[in-house]
C-alpha positions as CSV (number, residue, x, y, z in Angstrom):
1,M,94.9,-68.8,-68.7
2,T,97.0,-65.7,-68.4
3,I,100.1,-65.8,-66.2
4,Y,102.2,-62.8,-65.1
5,P,105.7,-63.0,-63.5
6,L,105.9,-63.6,-59.8
7,I,107.9,-60.7,-58.3
8,L,108.1,-60.3,-54.5
9,K,108.8,-56.7,-53.3
10,L,111.0,-56.5,-50.3
11,G,111.4,-52.8,-49.8
12,P,113.9,-51.7,-52.5
13,L,114.6,-55.3,-53.4
14,A,112.7,-57.3,-56.0
15,L,112.9,-61.1,-55.7
16,T,111.6,-63.1,-58.7
17,G,109.8,-66.4,-58.7
18,Y,112.8,-67.9,-60.5
19,G,115.1,-66.8,-57.8
20,V,112.9,-68.3,-55.0
21,M,112.6,-71.6,-56.9
22,M,116.2,-71.9,-57.6
23,M,116.9,-71.5,-53.9
24,V,114.2,-74.2,-53.2
25,A,115.7,-76.4,-55.9
26,F,119.2,-76.3,-54.5
27,L,117.9,-76.9,-50.9
28,M,115.8,-80.0,-51.9
29,A,118.6,-81.4,-54.1
30,G,120.8,-81.1,-51.0
31,Y,118.2,-82.7,-48.7
32,A,117.8,-85.6,-51.1
33,M,121.5,-86.3,-51.0
34,Q,121.5,-85.8,-47.2
35,L,118.8,-88.4,-46.8
36,E,120.9,-90.9,-48.8
37,L,124.1,-90.3,-46.9
38,R,122.1,-90.7,-43.7
39,E,120.8,-94.1,-44.9
40,R,124.4,-95.1,-45.8
41,K,125.5,-93.9,-42.4
42,L,127.9,-91.5,-43.9
43,D,128.8,-87.8,-43.2
44,E,125.7,-85.8,-44.3
45,E,127.8,-82.6,-44.6
46,Y,129.2,-83.7,-47.9
47,A,125.7,-82.8,-49.4
48,A,126.4,-79.2,-48.5
49,D,129.8,-79.3,-50.1
50,I,128.3,-80.5,-53.4
51,I,125.5,-77.9,-53.3
52,I,127.8,-75.0,-52.7
53,A,130.0,-76.1,-55.6
54,A,126.9,-76.8,-57.8
55,V,125.4,-73.3,-57.0
56,I,128.6,-71.5,-58.0
57,G,129.5,-73.6,-61.1
58,G,125.9,-74.0,-62.2
59,L,124.9,-70.3,-62.2
60,V,128.2,-69.3,-63.9
61,G,128.0,-72.1,-66.5
62,A,124.3,-71.4,-67.3
63,K,124.8,-67.8,-67.7
64,L,128.1,-68.2,-69.8
65,W,126.4,-70.8,-72.1
66,Y,123.5,-68.4,-72.8
67,V,125.7,-65.5,-73.5
68,V,128.1,-67.3,-75.8
69,V,125.4,-69.0,-77.8
70,S,123.2,-65.9,-78.1
71,G,126.0,-63.3,-78.4
72,E,124.0,-61.1,-75.9
73,W,126.8,-60.0,-73.6
74,R,124.4,-57.6,-71.9
75,A,122.6,-60.6,-70.5
76,L,125.5,-61.1,-68.0
77,F,123.7,-58.4,-65.9
78,Q,120.0,-59.2,-66.6
79,R,117.6,-61.5,-65.0
80,G,116.8,-64.6,-67.1
81,G,119.2,-65.8,-69.7
82,F,120.2,-69.1,-68.2
83,V,120.6,-72.4,-70.1
84,W,120.3,-75.6,-68.3
85,Y,122.9,-77.5,-70.1
86,G,125.4,-74.8,-69.4
87,G,124.5,-74.9,-65.8
88,F,124.8,-78.7,-65.9
89,F,128.2,-78.7,-67.3
90,G,129.4,-75.9,-65.1
91,G,128.0,-77.6,-62.1
92,V,129.7,-80.9,-63.0
93,V,133.0,-79.3,-63.3
94,A,132.7,-77.4,-60.0
95,V,131.4,-80.4,-58.1
96,L,134.1,-82.8,-59.4
97,F,136.8,-80.3,-58.8
98,N,135.5,-79.9,-55.2
99,G,135.4,-83.7,-54.8
100,W,139.0,-83.9,-56.0
101,R,139.9,-81.2,-53.5
102,L,138.2,-83.2,-50.8
103,R,139.7,-86.5,-52.0
104,V,136.3,-88.1,-52.7
105,P,136.4,-90.3,-55.8
106,P,134.2,-89.3,-58.7
107,R,132.1,-92.4,-58.7
108,W,130.9,-91.6,-55.1
109,T,129.9,-88.1,-56.2
110,M,128.2,-89.5,-59.4
111,E,126.2,-91.9,-57.2
112,L,124.9,-89.1,-54.9
113,T,124.2,-86.5,-57.5
114,A,122.1,-88.9,-59.6
115,I,119.2,-88.2,-57.2
116,A,119.9,-84.5,-56.6
117,L,119.9,-83.4,-60.2
118,P,116.4,-84.5,-61.3
119,V,114.7,-83.0,-58.3
120,G,116.7,-79.8,-58.5
121,Y,115.9,-79.5,-62.2
122,A,112.2,-80.2,-61.7
123,L,111.9,-77.4,-59.2
124,G,114.0,-75.1,-61.1
125,R,111.6,-75.4,-64.1
126,V,108.8,-74.1,-61.8
127,G,111.0,-71.1,-61.4
128,C,111.1,-70.7,-65.3
129,F,107.3,-70.9,-65.3
130,L,106.9,-68.2,-62.6
131,V,109.2,-65.9,-64.6
132,N,107.4,-66.7,-67.9
133,D,110.5,-68.1,-69.7
134,D,111.2,-71.2,-71.7
135,Y,107.7,-71.8,-72.9
136,G,106.3,-73.9,-75.7
137,I,104.8,-73.5,-79.1
138,P,101.0,-72.4,-79.5
139,T,98.4,-74.8,-78.3
140,T,94.6,-74.9,-78.1
141,L,94.7,-77.4,-75.1
142,P,92.8,-76.3,-72.1
143,W,96.0,-75.9,-70.0
144,G,97.6,-73.5,-72.6
145,V,98.9,-70.3,-71.0
146,K,99.5,-66.8,-72.2
147,F,102.5,-64.8,-70.9
148,P,101.9,-61.1,-71.7
149,E,105.0,-60.1,-69.8
150,G,107.1,-63.2,-70.7
151,L,110.7,-63.4,-71.7
152,P,109.6,-62.5,-74.3
153,P,105.8,-62.1,-74.3
154,T,103.9,-64.8,-76.2
155,T,102.8,-62.6,-79.0
156,V,102.5,-63.7,-82.7
157,Q,105.5,-61.3,-83.4
158,N,107.8,-62.8,-80.9
159,L,106.8,-66.5,-81.7
160,S,107.3,-65.9,-85.5
161,R,110.9,-65.0,-84.6
162,M,111.2,-68.4,-83.1
163,H,110.1,-70.1,-86.4
164,V,106.5,-70.6,-85.4
165,A,104.2,-70.3,-88.5
166,F,100.9,-68.3,-88.3
167,P,98.2,-67.8,-91.0
168,P,98.8,-64.7,-93.3
169,G,97.3,-61.6,-91.9
170,T,97.5,-62.6,-88.3
171,N,97.9,-59.6,-86.0
172,P,101.5,-59.6,-84.8
173,L,100.4,-58.1,-81.5
174,D,98.0,-60.9,-80.7
175,L,98.7,-62.7,-77.5
176,V,98.8,-66.5,-78.1
177,A,98.4,-69.4,-75.5
178,V,101.4,-71.8,-75.5
179,H,102.4,-75.1,-74.1
180,P,103.7,-74.7,-70.4
181,T,106.7,-76.9,-71.2
182,Q,108.3,-75.8,-68.0
183,L,105.6,-77.7,-66.0
184,Y,105.8,-80.6,-68.4
185,E,109.5,-81.0,-67.5
186,T,108.7,-80.6,-63.8
187,V,106.4,-83.6,-63.9
188,L,108.7,-85.7,-66.0
189,M,111.7,-85.1,-63.8
190,L,109.9,-85.7,-60.6
191,L,109.0,-89.1,-62.1
192,A,112.6,-89.5,-62.9
193,F,113.6,-88.6,-59.4
194,A,111.1,-91.2,-57.9
195,F,112.5,-93.9,-60.2
196,L,116.2,-93.1,-59.4
197,W,115.4,-93.0,-55.6
198,R,114.1,-96.6,-55.9
199,L,117.4,-97.5,-57.6
200,R,119.5,-96.4,-54.6
201,R,120.0,-100.1,-53.6
202,H,120.9,-101.3,-57.0
203,H,123.5,-104.1,-57.4
204,H,125.7,-102.5,-60.0
205,A,129.0,-100.7,-59.5
206,M,129.1,-97.4,-57.6
207,G,128.2,-94.6,-60.0
208,W,126.0,-96.7,-62.4
209,R,122.9,-94.7,-61.4
210,F,124.4,-91.6,-62.7
211,G,124.3,-93.2,-66.2
212,V,120.6,-93.8,-65.7
213,Y,120.1,-90.2,-64.8
214,L,121.9,-89.0,-68.0
215,L,119.7,-91.3,-70.1
216,L,116.5,-90.1,-68.6
217,A,117.5,-86.5,-68.7
218,G,118.7,-86.5,-72.3
219,V,115.5,-88.4,-73.5
220,E,113.2,-86.0,-71.5
221,R,114.8,-82.9,-72.9
222,F,115.0,-84.2,-76.5
223,V,111.2,-84.9,-76.3
224,I,110.3,-81.6,-74.7
225,E,112.2,-79.6,-77.3
226,M,109.7,-80.8,-79.9
227,V,107.1,-78.5,-78.5
228,R,109.4,-75.8,-77.3
229,A,109.4,-72.3,-79.0
230,K,113.0,-72.1,-80.1
231,D,115.1,-70.0,-82.4
232,D,118.3,-72.1,-82.3
233,R,117.4,-74.9,-84.8
234,V,120.9,-75.7,-85.9
235,A,120.5,-79.0,-87.8
236,G,117.2,-78.9,-89.7
237,P,114.4,-79.3,-87.1
238,L,116.9,-80.1,-84.3
239,S,117.7,-77.5,-81.7
240,L,121.1,-77.1,-80.0
241,A,119.5,-78.6,-76.9
242,Q,118.5,-81.7,-78.9
243,L,121.9,-82.3,-80.2
244,T,123.4,-81.8,-76.7
245,S,120.7,-84.3,-75.5
246,I,121.8,-86.9,-77.9
247,L,125.4,-86.6,-76.5
248,I,124.0,-86.9,-73.0
249,V,122.0,-90.0,-73.7
250,L,125.2,-91.6,-75.3
251,A,127.2,-90.6,-72.3
252,G,124.7,-92.3,-70.1
253,V,124.6,-95.5,-72.1
254,V,128.5,-95.6,-71.8
255,V,128.4,-95.0,-68.1
256,M,125.7,-97.7,-67.5
257,A,127.7,-100.2,-69.7
258,K,131.0,-99.5,-68.0
259,L,129.6,-99.8,-64.5
260,S,127.0,-102.5,-65.0
261,A,129.0,-105.3,-63.3
262,P,129.1,-105.1,-59.4
263,D,132.3,-103.8,-57.9
264,A,134.7,-106.7,-57.2
265,A,135.2,-105.5,-53.7
266,E,133.4,-103.0,-51.5
267,L,134.8,-99.5,-52.3
268,P,136.6,-97.9,-49.3
269,T,134.8,-95.0,-47.7
270,P,136.6,-91.6,-48.4
271,A,137.8,-89.9,-45.3
272,R,135.4,-86.9,-46.1
273,L,132.4,-89.2,-45.9
274,T,133.4,-90.9,-42.7
275,P,130.9,-90.0,-40.0
276,R,132.4,-87.6,-37.5
277,P,132.5,-88.7,-33.8
278,A,129.8,-87.2,-31.7
279,S,130.8,-84.2,-29.5
280,P,131.0,-85.1,-25.9
């Protein structure tokens, strides 16, 4: 199967599939939090506060991480060139800062974002597929895909630069089918979202579910990296993302352990989350 980038022409403007799916991802993540706030009978507008902060911090963090790691400063002004872990850390900083500004304790925000992050990530990976970025190593499986205009195209020459070995004499311009790892991640993280949604009535301390998310996200990314075409293997066969995944998993285990016991008393509802009186 051969896939080309999805680009929507709107007069002089060009909107990529990545841009569309990023917008959808943020909207659906916000909607998931809105549903939970509604179920808890809390102010649903805090979901919008989180999403706005996450958009700004996430996009800035994702781009800066890529630029710093790759050294390609020109990528600041190019499409593509976003790293999820950079976006995750940038989004976390921005969301927690915004929560502090609104006097919402971090554990409330952690509990709410535990369901937003996996669904947002899953949909964002569809955008990576539509822009032909972040694909896997060569495969002969029936669902292998070729990206002739990918970032970069899936040619023997480009894949060789990502430490993929080919038989001697292989034509460097040959187009190769690769694992659609973007879609693998979409499926896995939608399953994680479904599991975390079922945990919304857990009996642990507020924020415990965020630790579960970190554990699932770290394991998922570590496994997917095994079939990703990468040029950043920094510790033997391990990529930078895998090393980061290990830290994310450890952080998740710590959060789960620290917050495993139920809160001794019901946490007071922050003023920002108190439902506003209906207009007369």
